[in-house]
N, C-alpha and C positions, 0 to 999 in steps of 0.2 A: 731802360727797356727791360721787359720781362718775357721769358719764354713761357707760353701758355698753350696747353693742349685743350682743344675744344671737342666736346662730345655732343652729339645730337641724336634724337630718336631715328633709328634706321627705318626708312619707309618700306617695310615688308610688303610683298605682293604675293597673292595666292599663286601657287605654281612654282615659286622659286625653290631651287635646291641650294641649301646652305650647309656650310661646315663651320661649327663653333670649335675653336682650337683650345679652349681652356675652361676651367670651372665645372660646376656640377652639370651643366647642360652640354658639355663637349660632345662632339660627334657630328654625324650627318643627319640632316633633317629636311623634310619637305614642308613648305608653308602651305597649310590647307585652310586657314581662316585668319582674318585680320579685322579688328574694329578699332575704335579710338583708344581702348584700354587694354585689350588682350590680343595675343597672337597664338594661334593654334598650330602646333607642329606635330608631324608624324615621322617616326623612325622608319626609314625605307627597308630595314632589315626585319625588325620585330613587328612593325606596323602599329606599335603602341602610339597613342596620341596624348598630347599634353597641352593644356591651356596655361599660358604664362602672361603675367603683366608685361606689357611692352617694355623692352629693355634697350639700353643704348650700347653701342660699340663703336670704336674707331674701325672703319670698314675698308676693305679693299676687294675689288672684283678681280678674279683671275680665271683664265682658261686652264683647266686641268684635264689630264688624259683619262682618269677614272673616277667615277662617283656612283655609288657610295664607296668609301675606302674599305679595303680589305686588310685586316691586321694579320 
């Protein structure tokens, strides 16, 4: 037997509020566009927008008391 971790493309949906907890994209984002190859995210604080190639994460949905996060 082998322990295996599976990753799959996350099915982003326009209107989602997400928090990425690590890496260069870390922070709070709103999903404002999705197609087969790209996801468009907007920062809810600066309102800057970025198009990124769809990426994969091991994901978990949580109910949290405040979004976006204040540091």
